[in-house]
N, C-alpha and C positions, 0 to 999 in steps of 0.2 A: 504495501499500499503506500510504503514512504516512496518506492521508486516512481510507482503512477503519477502521485502529486509532484514530484521532481519533474517527471517529464513533461505534463501538463504544463509547467512554466517555462519550460525551455525557449529561449530566446535569442542565442547563440548555438549554431551546430558547427563543430569543426570534423572533417574529412580527414583521412589518412588516404592516400591515391590509389596504391596498388592492391588489388583486390576487395576496394572497396566503392571508389568511383569507377575504376576501371575493373576489366574483367578478371585481371590476373593470369592471364592465359597469354604466356610471352612466343614469340615467335623471332628467330635470329633473321634480320632483314639484309645485313650486309656484313662484310669483314674488309675493312680499309685499312691501308697502310702497314700490312704484314710483310714480315721480313722471311718467309717463307710460305708453304701452298697453305691455302684456306683451310684446308682439310686437317692438316698438321696442327695449326693454331687453335683450330676448334678441339681438337683432341686435348691438349694440353688444358684448355680452359675446362673443359667437359670433367677431366680427371681429377683437377685441382679443385672443380666444386662438388665433386662425388657426393659427400657426406651431407650437403646442405639439403633442406627441404624447401627452401624459397623457390617462387614460381621461377624466378631467373635462372637459377641454377638449374631446375628441370627442364627448362628449355633450351640450354646448353647442351644438356645429355640428349635431348630428343635430336638438336640439330647435330650431334656426333653420329648417331645412329646406328652405334653399335654397342655391344654388351660392355660394362664398365668394370676392368679389371682391377678390383681394389688392391691388390698385390704388388702393381705398379707405383701405387701411392704411399705416402707415409708423413708423417709431421704435419697432419691438417690443423691450421690454425683459423679460426674466424675472429677477422678484426671489426668489432662492432661498427656499423655504419659507413664502412669502408670498402670491405671485401673480404678473400681469404688468401692464405699463402701454403704451399704444400711442396712437399719434394715430388716430383712425378719423374720416374727412370733415373734418379740421381740429381735432376735438373730443379733448382729453386725457383717454384714459379708463383708468379703474384696475379691474382685477377682481381679487379675493382676499379673503382670510381677514380674521379682526377683526385682525390684526397689522399687514397692509397698510395700514388705515383707519389705525390709531392711528400708523404709523410716518410717514404724509402727514399727521396731524392734522387727521383728517376725521371729526366726530360721525357715528356710524351706529346703526342701530336691530338689538338683540338679536334672534334668533329662538329659538324654545323646540322647533320642530320638529326630529325625530330626522334627521339627515344633514348633508351638506357644505354649508354656508352660502359661496356666493359673494357678496360686497359688490360693487356697483357704483359707482361716483363718476364723473362726467362734468364735467369743467372744474373740478375741486377741490368740487362739490357732490354728497352724498350722492343716488343715485338709486333706489335699492332692493336688494333682494337677491334670489338665486335657490337653490332649495332643491333639494339634487342625492342622490338615494338611492342606495346599493348594497346587495347582496344577497351575504348570507353563504354561504359554499359549503356545499352539502348535506351533504358529508363532514367538514367542519371540527371538528365536536363529536366525533365518533366517532374521529376521527384524534388526538385531544387527549385523549380516552380512552385510546387502545390506548399512546400515549406514556407515560401515568402506570402502565399496568399493566406496562410494560415498563421501568421503575423511574426515569423522568425525574421529578426532585425539583421542579422548577420549570418553568411556561411563563408567558413573558411578552409583551406586546403593546406595541409602541411604535408610534405614529401622530402625524400632524400635525392629525388631526382634532380637532374639539371633545371637550370632556369627556364629554357626556352621549352622543355616538355612540359613542366608545370603550366607554364602560360597557355601552351596549345589545348591542355585539359580543361584548364579555366575558362577559357574562352568558350569551349564546346559544351562544358556543361551549365555555364552560367553563375559559378562561385563566385562570390565578392570580392574575395581575397586569397592570394596563394603564396606560400612561402616555400622555397625550394633550398635543397642541399642541406638539408638537417639531419642531423644524428638524434638519436634518441632523446637524449637530454634536452638538447634543442627545442624538441616538440613539447615537452614538459615545459620548460620555460615560456614558449607563447601561448600555452594554455594558461598557465599563471597569469600572465600579463592580462588575457580575456577575462580570467576570473575577477581580477581588481576592476573591471568597468561594471562589477554589478548586476551582471545579467548572469541567469543562470546558463551554464555551459554543458551540453553534450558533446563526447567526442565519439566518433565511430569509425572502430578499424578493427583489422583482421590479424596480424602479424604479431610474431613472437616479443617483437620491440614494441608493440605498442602497448604492453601489460603496464608500463608504469604512467603512461599518461592516459588510459582507461581509468586506472585508480585515482588519478588526481583530479579529474574533470567532476563537475558537480554530478554529472551522468554518463557511465560508460555504456556505450552500445556497441557489442561484437557482431560481426558477421559468422554465423554458425556452422553454415555449410563448408566453408573453405579456410575458417578461420582456424587459427592455433590453439591447442588445449590452453595454454596462460593467458591467450586473450579473453577466451569464454571464460575462464575463472576469476578473472580480476574483473570482467563487466557485470553490469547491474540488469541490462537488458540484453536478450539474445535474438537477432533475426536469422532465424533457423533456415529459410531458404535463401539469404543472400540479396533478396530482389530490395533494392534502396525504395522503391515505390511503397514498402510497406513502412517506413519510417514517418513518413507524414499521417499514414492511416493509423501508426500506433499513437503518435501525438494527438490526431483528433478523438482518438477511443479515450485516452487520458483526460482530456477535455470535458468531452460529454460525461464519461463518469465522475470527474469532479463536480461537474456542474448539478449532477442528480442529487451527490452528497450532499451539497450546500442546500439546495432545495428541501432535502428530507430534513435537515437540521434545523432551518428557518421554519418551517411548516410546524414538525413538531414542538418546539420551543414556543411558537405563537399559540398554537391552541393549548398546549398545557398551561403558559401562564395565562390565558384568560380566562381558562375554566378553573384556574386556582383562585384569581381575583373574585369569580362570580361566586365561586363556594366559599369565600371569607364573607362576602355581603349577604349570604344566606339567599341568593337567587336561584341557585341549582342544587339539586341533592346529590346523595353519593352514587346514585345509579347513573344520573348524567355525567359525572366526572369517570366513573368505570366506563361506561360507554364511549365517552371522548379518547381516553387513555387506549383502549381496544381497537377504535376506528381509526386512531392517528398510526397505530402499529401496522394495521391492514394496508392503509393508504400508502405508507412509507415503503413497505415490501412491494405492493404493486408499481410504485415508481421506481424503486430499484430495479424491477425485472426490466425497465426499457433498456438497460444498459445491454440484454443479451440479443436485442436487435442490431444488425449491422454491425 
């Protein structure tokens, strides 16, 4: 009931991008500036990412198209918000974003393509990058429009992707603001800034990195179908089928429910107060008071049953 009441008061909705506003089904759309055959670069990337369940890692493994031999890989380390490092066939491999290359001091070549860019370095030398594209959910733009119709004042997108990718998704979905190249702790900081605006803030996400910010928001909403266990555990509300159009429907249901609750409270107190005063003045007898009490209960129950519709 607490979460239902909080949901009815939401005025700011913050979205993660991957798997929330987008389908989270990535495909390799290009290999650029490779110092070796494209297939070989994909092989190194897929093997380095073989221990991850992230959609981007899965897309690299699908593009590789062969069975992953884990015996070829050792010392896999995930670098939060940046990528992974591993030893593949005796070669030190880095696979990740611009921040990972900058962290390890490896010069890299930028990319103007829209999508997620995975830079690959082998034995400390830049080897090229892979472009991975995601698709915006078809219902995302309509869900954002419905939220604004319901009175949500601000919609925000937080993502670790590059600015041009974030901006492309923002334009397509109609989100008010987009913040890019964020690490998990940066997302928490952005949500804390929004909490300071004295509006009830809901965060919608699905990944394991979203668990801290799901817990920090006034209301955490997880995508249940493809969301991680950590995100679902940290969330207050779970959308079981991952369709974003369920979010405005949930807010609408919560507001309708709270409206009925308030109607019942006001009606019950008003009738009981009137009967109490009339009884004290001797204008009604005990039977009328009992009848009014039972009648109010029945009417309140019947009014509450309206929540079962729609």
